[in-house]
C-alpha positions in Angstrom: 20.0 14.9 93.6 22.9 13.5 91.9 23.5 10.0 90.4 26.1 7.7 91.9 28.4 8.1 88.7 28.5 12.0 89.2 29.4 11.9 92.8 31.9 9.2 92.3 33.5 11.5 89.6 33.3 14.4 91.9 35.0 12.4 94.6 37.7 11.2 92.2 38.5 14.7 91.1 38.7 16.0 94.5 41.4 13.3 95.4 43.5 13.9 92.1 43.0 17.4 90.5 44.6 20.1 92.2 41.7 22.5 91.1 39.2 20.2 93.3 41.5 19.2 96.1 39.7 19.5 99.5 36.2 19.9 98.0 33.7 17.6 99.6 30.5 16.6 97.8 27.6 18.3 99.2 25.9 16.2 102.0 22.7 17.6 101.3 22.6 16.2 97.7 20.7 12.8 97.5 22.4 10.0 95.6 20.0 8.3 93.4 20.4 6.0 90.6 18.4 6.5 87.5 16.1 3.6 87.0 16.5 3.8 83.3 18.3 5.7 80.5 16.4 8.3 79.0 15.4 7.9 75.3 18.2 8.9 72.7 20.9 9.1 75.4 22.9 6.0 75.0 23.3 6.5 71.6 24.8 9.9 71.9 28.4 9.6 71.4 29.3 13.2 72.9 27.8 12.6 76.3 29.9 10.6 79.1 28.3 8.2 81.6 27.8 11.0 84.1 26.0 13.2 81.9 23.7 10.3 80.6 23.0 9.6 84.3 22.4 12.9 85.5 19.9 13.7 82.4 18.0 10.3 82.8 17.6 11.0 86.5 16.5 14.6 85.9 13.9 13.4 83.3 12.6 10.6 85.5 12.3 12.9 88.6 10.6 15.7 86.4 13.4 18.1 87.6 12.9 21.9 87.5 16.5 22.2 86.1 19.7 20.0 85.8 23.1 21.4 86.3 24.9 21.1 83.0 27.7 23.4 81.5 28.8 21.2 78.5 27.4 21.9 75.1 26.4 18.4 74.2 24.8 17.9 77.5 22.8 20.9 77.2 21.6 19.9 73.6 20.6 16.7 75.1 18.6 18.2 78.0 16.8 20.3 75.7 16.0 17.4 73.5 14.3 15.9 76.8 12.5 19.1 77.5 14.8 19.5 80.4 15.9 23.1 81.5 19.8 23.6 82.3 21.6 25.9 84.7 25.1 26.2 84.6 27.6 27.3 87.5 27.1 30.9 86.6 23.4 30.8 86.7 23.7 29.2 90.1 25.8 32.0 91.3 23.4 34.4 90.1 20.6 32.7 91.9 22.5 32.3 95.2 23.2 36.2 95.1 19.7 36.7 94.4 18.4 34.6 97.3 21.0 36.0 99.7 23.0 32.9 99.9 26.3 34.7 98.9 26.9 38.5 99.3 28.7 39.0 95.9 29.2 36.9 92.6 32.7 38.9 91.6 34.8 37.3 94.5 33.2 33.8 93.3 34.1 34.4 89.7 37.5 35.5 90.8 38.0 32.1 92.9 36.6 30.1 89.9 39.2 31.8 87.5 42.3 31.8 89.6 41.9 28.5 91.6 39.7 26.3 89.3 41.0 27.5 85.9 37.6 28.5 84.8 37.6 30.9 81.8 34.9 33.2 80.8 35.1 36.0 78.2 35.4 39.5 79.6 32.0 40.5 78.0 30.2 37.5 79.9 31.9 38.5 83.0 30.5 42.0 82.8 27.2 40.8 81.8 26.9 38.4 84.8 28.0 41.3 87.1 25.5 43.7 85.6 22.8 41.2 86.1 23.6 41.1 90.0 24.2 44.9 90.1 28.0 44.5 90.7 28.9 46.5 87.6 32.4 47.6 88.4 33.2 46.1 91.6 35.1 43.3 90.4 35.7 44.1 87.0 39.4 43.1 86.9 40.0 39.6 88.4 43.4 38.6 89.6 45.2 36.2 87.1 47.4 33.4 88.5 49.9 33.7 85.9 
C-alpha cells in the first residue's frame, strides 16, 4: 500500500530525475489515502507530506513495516510504534526469499545509476548478511 502523495511523487521523479527515468510505480501496490493524520505528525517540521501520509496509512492499517530511509521519518515511525525497513533491508529480504539472485549487483546499480551512497563498511556488512562476502566488494564508480 502507498498513499497517493507517494505514488504521485514517484511518478513525478520518474518523469524528471534522470536517476528515476523509466521507472514505473509497481502495479501491485494499492494506492490508498490515509483517513486521518496520525497523532503528532502534522506538527513535525522535518517530515514532508509523503512521509506524513505514509506513516499515517501504516499506522491506520497496522502495517508490519513501513518503507522509510530518512532519519526523521524513521524517528516518527518509532514514535508511532511502527517498524521501518529501508531499501537495503528490502534487498536482503528479496535475496533471502529467492526473489533476486544476488544483492551485490543491485548495490552496484543503486550506486552507479541512482547516486545511492553507502559507507564501504555498511556495504561489506550487507554482503556478509547475504553470504556474498567478496563477490561484489569493489563496485564500479561512474566517475
